[in-house]
DRENVEX-231675 format. One record per residue (C-alpha): residue number from 0; x, y, z. Coordinates in steps of 0.5 Angstrom, whole numbers. Example, Ala and Ser with C-alpha at 12.3 -4.5 7.8 and 13.67 -1.06 7.14 Angstrom:
<recs>
<rec><num>0</num><east>25</east><north>-9</north><up>16</up></rec>
<rec><num>1</num><east>27</east><north>-2</north><up>14</up></rec>
</recs>
This chain:
<recs>
<rec><num>0</num><east>-56</east><north>-105</north><up>326</up></rec>
<rec><num>1</num><east>-62</east><north>-101</north><up>329</up></rec>
<rec><num>2</num><east>-60</east><north>-99</north><up>335</up></rec>
<rec><num>3</num><east>-66</east><north>-95</north><up>339</up></rec>
<rec><num>4</num><east>-65</east><north>-89</north><up>344</up></rec>
<rec><num>5</num><east>-69</east><north>-85</north><up>350</up></rec>
<rec><num>6</num><east>-68</east><north>-78</north><up>350</up></rec>
<rec><num>7</num><east>-72</east><north>-76</north><up>357</up></rec>
<rec><num>8</num><east>-74</east><north>-69</north><up>358</up></rec>
<rec><num>9</num><east>-72</east><north>-65</north><up>364</up></rec>
<rec><num>10</num><east>-74</east><north>-69</north><up>370</up></rec>
<rec><num>11</num><east>-78</east><north>-64</north><up>375</up></rec>
<rec><num>12</num><east>-77</east><north>-65</north><up>383</up></rec>
<rec><num>13</num><east>-79</east><north>-70</north><up>388</up></rec>
<rec><num>14</num><east>-86</east><north>-72</north><up>384</up></rec>
<rec><num>15</num><east>-82</east><north>-72</north><up>376</up></rec>
<rec><num>16</num><east>-76</east><north>-76</north><up>380</up></rec>
<rec><num>17</num><east>-80</east><north>-81</north><up>383</up></rec>
<rec><num>18</num><east>-84</east><north>-83</north><up>377</up></rec>
<rec><num>19</num><east>-78</east><north>-84</north><up>373</up></rec>
<rec><num>20</num><east>-76</east><north>-89</north><up>378</up></rec>
<rec><num>21</num><east>-82</east><north>-93</north><up>377</up></rec>
<rec><num>22</num><east>-82</east><north>-92</north><up>369</up></rec>
<rec><num>23</num><east>-77</east><north>-91</north><up>366</up></rec>
<rec><num>24</num><east>-74</east><north>-98</north><up>366</up></rec>
<rec><num>25</num><east>-82</east><north>-101</north><up>364</up></rec>
<rec><num>26</num><east>-81</east><north>-96</north><up>358</up></rec>
<rec><num>27</num><east>-74</east><north>-99</north><up>356</up></rec>
<rec><num>28</num><east>-76</east><north>-106</north><up>356</up></rec>
<rec><num>29</num><east>-82</east><north>-104</north><up>352</up></rec>
<rec><num>30</num><east>-78</east><north>-100</north><up>346</up></rec>
<rec><num>31</num><east>-72</east><north>-104</north><up>346</up></rec>
<rec><num>32</num><east>-67</east><north>-98</north><up>349</up></rec>
<rec><num>33</num><east>-60</east><north>-99</north><up>348</up></rec>
<rec><num>34</num><east>-58</east><north>-92</north><up>351</up></rec>
<rec><num>35</num><east>-61</east><north>-87</north><up>355</up></rec>
<rec><num>36</num><east>-60</east><north>-80</north><up>356</up></rec>
<rec><num>37</num><east>-65</east><north>-77</north><up>362</up></rec>
<rec><num>38</num><east>-64</east><north>-69</north><up>362</up></rec>
<rec><num>39</num><east>-63</east><north>-69</north><up>370</up></rec>
<rec><num>40</num><east>-62</east><north>-61</north><up>372</up></rec>
<rec><num>41</num><east>-69</east><north>-59</north><up>375</up></rec>
<rec><num>42</num><east>-70</east><north>-66</north><up>380</up></rec>
<rec><num>43</num><east>-69</east><north>-61</north><up>385</up></rec>
<rec><num>44</num><east>-73</east><north>-56</north><up>382</up></rec>
<rec><num>45</num><east>-67</east><north>-51</north><up>381</up></rec>
<rec><num>46</num><east>-61</east><north>-55</north><up>381</up></rec>
<rec><num>47</num><east>-60</east><north>-64</north><up>382</up></rec>
<rec><num>48</num><east>-56</east><north>-66</north><up>389</up></rec>
<rec><num>49</num><east>-52</east><north>-71</north><up>389</up></rec>
<rec><num>50</num><east>-57</east><north>-76</north><up>391</up></rec>
<rec><num>51</num><east>-61</east><north>-75</north><up>386</up></rec>
<rec><num>52</num><east>-57</east><north>-75</north><up>381</up></rec>
<rec><num>53</num><east>-55</east><north>-83</north><up>383</up></rec>
<rec><num>54</num><east>-62</east><north>-84</north><up>384</up></rec>
<rec><num>55</num><east>-63</east><north>-82</north><up>376</up></rec>
<rec><num>56</num><east>-57</east><north>-86</north><up>374</up></rec>
<rec><num>57</num><east>-60</east><north>-92</north><up>378</up></rec>
<rec><num>58</num><east>-67</east><north>-92</north><up>375</up></rec>
<rec><num>59</num><east>-64</east><north>-93</north><up>368</up></rec>
<rec><num>60</num><east>-60</east><north>-87</north><up>366</up></rec>
<rec><num>61</num><east>-53</east><north>-88</north><up>362</up></rec>
<rec><num>62</num><east>-52</east><north>-81</north><up>362</up></rec>
<rec><num>63</num><east>-55</east><north>-75</north><up>366</up></rec>
<rec><num>64</num><east>-55</east><north>-69</north><up>363</up></rec>
<rec><num>65</num><east>-56</east><north>-62</north><up>365</up></rec>
<rec><num>66</num><east>-57</east><north>-54</north><up>363</up></rec>
<rec><num>67</num><east>-57</east><north>-47</north><up>365</up></rec>
<rec><num>68</num><east>-59</east><north>-50</north><up>373</up></rec>
<rec><num>69</num><east>-52</east><north>-54</north><up>373</up></rec>
<rec><num>70</num><east>-49</east><north>-51</north><up>380</up></rec>
<rec><num>71</num><east>-56</east><north>-49</north><up>382</up></rec>
<rec><num>72</num><east>-54</east><north>-54</north><up>388</up></rec>
<rec><num>73</num><east>-47</east><north>-53</north><up>390</up></rec>
<rec><num>74</num><east>-46</east><north>-59</north><up>393</up></rec>
<rec><num>75</num><east>-46</east><north>-64</north><up>386</up></rec>
<rec><num>76</num><east>-39</east><north>-60</north><up>384</up></rec>
<rec><num>77</num><east>-35</east><north>-66</north><up>386</up></rec>
<rec><num>78</num><east>-40</east><north>-71</north><up>383</up></rec>
<rec><num>79</num><east>-39</east><north>-68</north><up>376</up></rec>
<rec><num>80</num><east>-32</east><north>-70</north><up>377</up></rec>
<rec><num>81</num><east>-31</east><north>-76</north><up>379</up></rec>
<rec><num>82</num><east>-37</east><north>-79</north><up>375</up></rec>
<rec><num>83</num><east>-36</east><north>-80</north><up>368</up></rec>
<rec><num>84</num><east>-44</east><north>-80</north><up>366</up></rec>
<rec><num>85</num><east>-46</east><north>-74</north><up>369</up></rec>
<rec><num>86</num><east>-45</east><north>-68</north><up>364</up></rec>
<rec><num>87</num><east>-46</east><north>-61</north><up>364</up></rec>
<rec><num>88</num><east>-46</east><north>-56</north><up>358</up></rec>
<rec><num>89</num><east>-39</east><north>-57</north><up>355</up></rec>
<rec><num>90</num><east>-40</east><north>-50</north><up>352</up></rec>
<rec><num>91</num><east>-39</east><north>-47</north><up>359</up></rec>
<rec><num>92</num><east>-33</east><north>-44</north><up>361</up></rec>
<rec><num>93</num><east>-27</east><north>-48</north><up>362</up></rec>
<rec><num>94</num><east>-26</east><north>-46</north><up>369</up></rec>
<rec><num>95</num><east>-32</east><north>-50</north><up>371</up></rec>
<rec><num>96</num><east>-32</east><north>-57</north><up>374</up></rec>
<rec><num>97</num><east>-34</east><north>-63</north><up>371</up></rec>
<rec><num>98</num><east>-33</east><north>-64</north><up>363</up></rec>
<rec><num>99</num><east>-40</east><north>-63</north><up>357</up></rec>
<rec><num>100</num><east>-37</east><north>-69</north><up>352</up></rec>
<rec><num>101</num><east>-36</east><north>-77</north><up>354</up></rec>
<rec><num>102</num><east>-35</east><north>-83</north><up>349</up></rec>
<rec><num>103</num><east>-40</east><north>-89</north><up>352</up></rec>
<rec><num>104</num><east>-37</east><north>-96</north><up>350</up></rec>
<rec><num>105</num><east>-43</east><north>-101</north><up>349</up></rec>
<rec><num>106</num><east>-39</east><north>-107</north><up>346</up></rec>
<rec><num>107</num><east>-42</east><north>-107</north><up>339</up></rec>
<rec><num>108</num><east>-41</east><north>-99</north><up>338</up></rec>
<rec><num>109</num><east>-39</east><north>-93</north><up>342</up></rec>
<rec><num>110</num><east>-43</east><north>-87</north><up>343</up></rec>
<rec><num>111</num><east>-41</east><north>-80</north><up>344</up></rec>
<rec><num>112</num><east>-46</east><north>-76</north><up>349</up></rec>
<rec><num>113</num><east>-45</east><north>-68</north><up>349</up></rec>
<rec><num>114</num><east>-48</east><north>-63</north><up>352</up></rec>
<rec><num>115</num><east>-49</east><north>-56</north><up>350</up></rec>
<rec><num>116</num><east>-52</east><north>-49</north><up>352</up></rec>
<rec><num>117</num><east>-56</east><north>-44</north><up>348</up></rec>
<rec><num>118</num><east>-54</east><north>-37</north><up>349</up></rec>
<rec><num>119</num><east>-60</east><north>-34</north><up>346</up></rec>
<rec><num>120</num><east>-64</east><north>-32</north><up>351</up></rec>
<rec><num>121</num><east>-61</east><north>-36</north><up>355</up></rec>
<rec><num>122</num><east>-53</east><north>-35</north><up>357</up></rec>
<rec><num>123</num><east>-50</east><north>-31</north><up>354</up></rec>
<rec><num>124</num><east>-44</east><north>-32</north><up>358</up></rec>
<rec><num>125</num><east>-42</east><north>-39</north><up>354</up></rec>
<rec><num>126</num><east>-37</east><north>-40</north><up>349</up></rec>
<rec><num>127</num><east>-41</east><north>-41</north><up>342</up></rec>
<rec><num>128</num><east>-44</east><north>-48</north><up>343</up></rec>
<rec><num>129</num><east>-43</east><north>-49</north><up>334</up></rec>
<rec><num>130</num><east>-36</east><north>-48</north><up>334</up></rec>
<rec><num>131</num><east>-36</east><north>-52</north><up>341</up></rec>
<rec><num>132</num><east>-39</east><north>-58</north><up>337</up></rec>
<rec><num>133</num><east>-34</east><north>-58</north><up>332</up></rec>
<rec><num>134</num><east>-29</east><north>-59</north><up>337</up></rec>
<rec><num>135</num><east>-31</east><north>-64</north><up>340</up></rec>
<rec><num>136</num><east>-33</east><north>-69</north><up>334</up></rec>
<rec><num>137</num><east>-26</east><north>-69</north><up>334</up></rec>
<rec><num>138</num><east>-24</east><north>-71</north><up>340</up></rec>
<rec><num>139</num><east>-25</east><north>-79</north><up>340</up></rec>
<rec><num>140</num><east>-28</east><north>-84</north><up>336</up></rec>
<rec><num>141</num><east>-35</east><north>-85</north><up>336</up></rec>
<rec><num>142</num><east>-41</east><north>-90</north><up>332</up></rec>
<rec><num>143</num><east>-47</east><north>-86</north><up>334</up></rec>
<rec><num>144</num><east>-47</east><north>-78</north><up>337</up></rec>
<rec><num>145</num><east>-53</east><north>-75</north><up>342</up></rec>
<rec><num>146</num><east>-53</east><north>-68</north><up>343</up></rec>
<rec><num>147</num><east>-58</east><north>-65</north><up>348</up></rec>
<rec><num>148</num><east>-58</east><north>-58</north><up>346</up></rec>
<rec><num>149</num><east>-60</east><north>-54</north><up>353</up></rec>
<rec><num>150</num><east>-64</east><north>-48</north><up>350</up></rec>
<rec><num>151</num><east>-69</east><north>-43</north><up>350</up></rec>
<rec><num>152</num><east>-70</east><north>-41</north><up>343</up></rec>
<rec><num>153</num><east>-73</east><north>-46</north><up>338</up></rec>
<rec><num>154</num><east>-69</east><north>-41</north><up>332</up></rec>
<rec><num>155</num><east>-62</east><north>-43</north><up>335</up></rec>
<rec><num>156</num><east>-64</east><north>-51</north><up>336</up></rec>
<rec><num>157</num><east>-66</east><north>-51</north><up>329</up></rec>
<rec><num>158</num><east>-60</east><north>-47</north><up>327</up></rec>
<rec><num>159</num><east>-55</east><north>-52</north><up>331</up></rec>
<rec><num>160</num><east>-59</east><north>-59</north><up>328</up></rec>
<rec><num>161</num><east>-58</east><north>-56</north><up>320</up></rec>
<rec><num>162</num><east>-51</east><north>-54</north><up>323</up></rec>
<rec><num>163</num><east>-49</east><north>-61</north><up>325</up></rec>
<rec><num>164</num><east>-54</east><north>-65</north><up>320</up></rec>
<rec><num>165</num><east>-50</east><north>-71</north><up>318</up></rec>
<rec><num>166</num><east>-45</east><north>-70</north><up>323</up></rec>
<rec><num>167</num><east>-49</east><north>-72</north><up>329</up></rec>
<rec><num>168</num><east>-54</east><north>-78</north><up>330</up></rec>
<rec><num>169</num><east>-59</east><north>-74</north><up>334</up></rec>
<rec><num>170</num><east>-61</east><north>-67</north><up>336</up></rec>
<rec><num>171</num><east>-66</east><north>-66</north><up>341</up></rec>
<rec><num>172</num><east>-68</east><north>-59</north><up>346</up></rec>
<rec><num>173</num><east>-69</east><north>-58</north><up>353</up></rec>
<rec><num>174</num><east>-70</east><north>-53</north><up>358</up></rec>
<rec><num>175</num><east>-77</east><north>-51</north><up>355</up></rec>
<rec><num>176</num><east>-81</east><north>-57</north><up>359</up></rec>
<rec><num>177</num><east>-86</east><north>-57</north><up>353</up></rec>
<rec><num>178</num><east>-86</east><north>-62</north><up>347</up></rec>
<rec><num>179</num><east>-86</east><north>-60</north><up>341</up></rec>
<rec><num>180</num><east>-90</east><north>-64</north><up>335</up></rec>
<rec><num>181</num><east>-84</east><north>-63</north><up>330</up></rec>
<rec><num>182</num><east>-80</east><north>-70</north><up>331</up></rec>
<rec><num>183</num><east>-76</east><north>-70</north><up>324</up></rec>
<rec><num>184</num><east>-70</east><north>-74</north><up>321</up></rec>
<rec><num>185</num><east>-67</east><north>-68</north><up>317</up></rec>
<rec><num>186</num><east>-63</east><north>-69</north><up>310</up></rec>
<rec><num>187</num><east>-57</east><north>-71</north><up>311</up></rec>
<rec><num>188</num><east>-59</east><north>-76</north><up>317</up></rec>
<rec><num>189</num><east>-59</east><north>-73</north><up>324</up></rec>
<rec><num>190</num><east>-65</east><north>-74</north><up>327</up></rec>
<rec><num>191</num><east>-68</east><north>-69</north><up>331</up></rec>
<rec><num>192</num><east>-73</east><north>-66</north><up>336</up></rec>
<rec><num>193</num><east>-74</east><north>-58</north><up>338</up></rec>
<rec><num>194</num><east>-76</east><north>-59</north><up>345</up></rec>
<rec><num>195</num><east>-77</east><north>-67</north><up>349</up></rec>
<rec><num>196</num><east>-81</east><north>-64</north><up>354</up></rec>
<rec><num>197</num><east>-81</east><north>-66</north><up>362</up></rec>
<rec><num>198</num><east>-82</east><north>-71</north><up>367</up></rec>
<rec><num>199</num><east>-86</east><north>-68</north><up>372</up></rec>
<rec><num>200</num><east>-93</east><north>-67</north><up>375</up></rec>
<rec><num>201</num><east>-98</east><north>-66</north><up>369</up></rec>
<rec><num>202</num><east>-103</east><north>-61</north><up>373</up></rec>
<rec><num>203</num><east>-97</east><north>-55</north><up>373</up></rec>
<rec><num>204</num><east>-94</east><north>-50</north><up>370</up></rec>
<rec><num>205</num><east>-88</east><north>-54</north><up>367</up></rec>
<rec><num>206</num><east>-87</east><north>-58</north><up>373</up></rec>
<rec><num>207</num><east>-89</east><north>-52</north><up>379</up></rec>
<rec><num>208</num><east>-95</east><north>-51</north><up>383</up></rec>
<rec><num>209</num><east>-100</east><north>-47</north><up>378</up></rec>
<rec><num>210</num><east>-102</east><north>-42</north><up>383</up></rec>
<rec><num>211</num><east>-95</east><north>-40</north><up>385</up></rec>
<rec><num>212</num><east>-93</east><north>-39</north><up>378</up></rec>
<rec><num>213</num><east>-100</east><north>-34</north><up>377</up></rec>
<rec><num>214</num><east>-98</east><north>-31</north><up>383</up></rec>
<rec><num>215</num><east>-91</east><north>-29</north><up>379</up></rec>
<rec><num>216</num><east>-95</east><north>-26</north><up>373</up></rec>
<rec><num>217</num><east>-99</east><north>-22</north><up>378</up></rec>
<rec><num>218</num><east>-93</east><north>-19</north><up>380</up></rec>
<rec><num>219</num><east>-93</east><north>-23</north><up>388</up></rec>
<rec><num>220</num><east>-87</east><north>-26</north><up>391</up></rec>
<rec><num>221</num><east>-89</east><north>-33</north><up>390</up></rec>
<rec><num>222</num><east>-82</east><north>-35</north><up>394</up></rec>
<rec><num>223</num><east>-78</east><north>-42</north><up>393</up></rec>
<rec><num>224</num><east>-81</east><north>-47</north><up>387</up></rec>
<rec><num>225</num><east>-86</east><north>-51</north><up>389</up></rec>
<rec><num>226</num><east>-87</east><north>-58</north><up>385</up></rec>
<rec><num>227</num><east>-93</east><north>-59</north><up>384</up></rec>
<rec><num>228</num><east>-97</east><north>-66</north><up>386</up></rec>
<rec><num>229</num><east>-101</east><north>-71</north><up>383</up></rec>
<rec><num>230</num><east>-101</east><north>-76</north><up>377</up></rec>
<rec><num>231</num><east>-94</east><north>-74</north><up>373</up></rec>
<rec><num>232</num><east>-92</east><north>-75</north><up>366</up></rec>
<rec><num>233</num><east>-85</east><north>-78</north><up>363</up></rec>
<rec><num>234</num><east>-84</east><north>-75</north><up>356</up></rec>
<rec><num>235</num><east>-78</east><north>-76</north><up>351</up></rec>
<rec><num>236</num><east>-76</east><north>-79</north><up>344</up></rec>
<rec><num>237</num><east>-74</east><north>-86</north><up>342</up></rec>
<rec><num>238</num><east>-68</east><north>-84</north><up>336</up></rec>
<rec><num>239</num><east>-67</east><north>-90</north><up>331</up></rec>
<rec><num>240</num><east>-60</east><north>-90</north><up>329</up></rec>
<rec><num>241</num><east>-56</east><north>-95</north><up>324</up></rec>
<rec><num>242</num><east>-50</east><north>-97</north><up>326</up></rec>
<rec><num>243</num><east>-47</east><north>-97</north><up>319</up></rec>
<rec><num>244</num><east>-48</east><north>-90</north><up>318</up></rec>
<rec><num>245</num><east>-48</east><north>-87</north><up>324</up></rec>
<rec><num>246</num><east>-54</east><north>-84</north><up>323</up></rec>
<rec><num>247</num><east>-62</east><north>-84</north><up>324</up></rec>
<rec><num>248</num><east>-68</east><north>-87</north><up>320</up></rec>
<rec><num>249</num><east>-74</east><north>-86</north><up>325</up></rec>
<rec><num>250</num><east>-76</east><north>-81</north><up>331</up></rec>
<rec><num>251</num><east>-82</east><north>-83</north><up>336</up></rec>
<rec><num>252</num><east>-84</east><north>-79</north><up>342</up></rec>
<rec><num>253</num><east>-86</east><north>-82</north><up>348</up></rec>
<rec><num>254</num><east>-91</east><north>-80</north><up>353</up></rec>
<rec><num>255</num><east>-92</east><north>-85</north><up>359</up></rec>
<rec><num>256</num><east>-98</east><north>-83</north><up>365</up></rec>
</recs>
């Protein structure tokens, strides 16, 4: 039996969050989605508040993943320990609150979601994502395994995809907010996309007001991030998974404006 899994790129600011709330459930119905993972770490620009995390969940996310801004809003700490659907990178130090891997029981199938962070140009203090993935795959049983790899370097994302090929159902990248056009199924059956893109304002620099971003590159002091306003886009991908093999048969990029 085939299952359609939706992965949604980083939600940026209140404009992106409102766009998600308006469009996620219609998209799930249109694509016959069985399970949805949304990266929510930029809902406050830098971090996400507990209230925003709940809004993402209530909008239709089955799992909400995070990244390098996990602790941008420190009030999130308690929620990380309280709910199973909110995941921070699993290869953070064990002293960090929360967890980075969860198995969700859908009745007919069980879905493992793994959240990892890259070390190449992003978080050198994190544990090795490759060996962390090895350890997590030995814990519990699941029909499908999904990996949100929050990383800067395309090389690190591609390498982890090859490393886990045939051992996970799908692996996608988040963090760069720009969708890549390399959706594919790896030789041993793992669905892959280097970056999903983002859910946020179309006329922006990674979701931020363009003038503010330009000022920063000119050497000015742009101040706190200001999400851009105006029409938004929801970017992500649909992975078609086979329950007999636990692997991927197709990947489709999606963008909803």
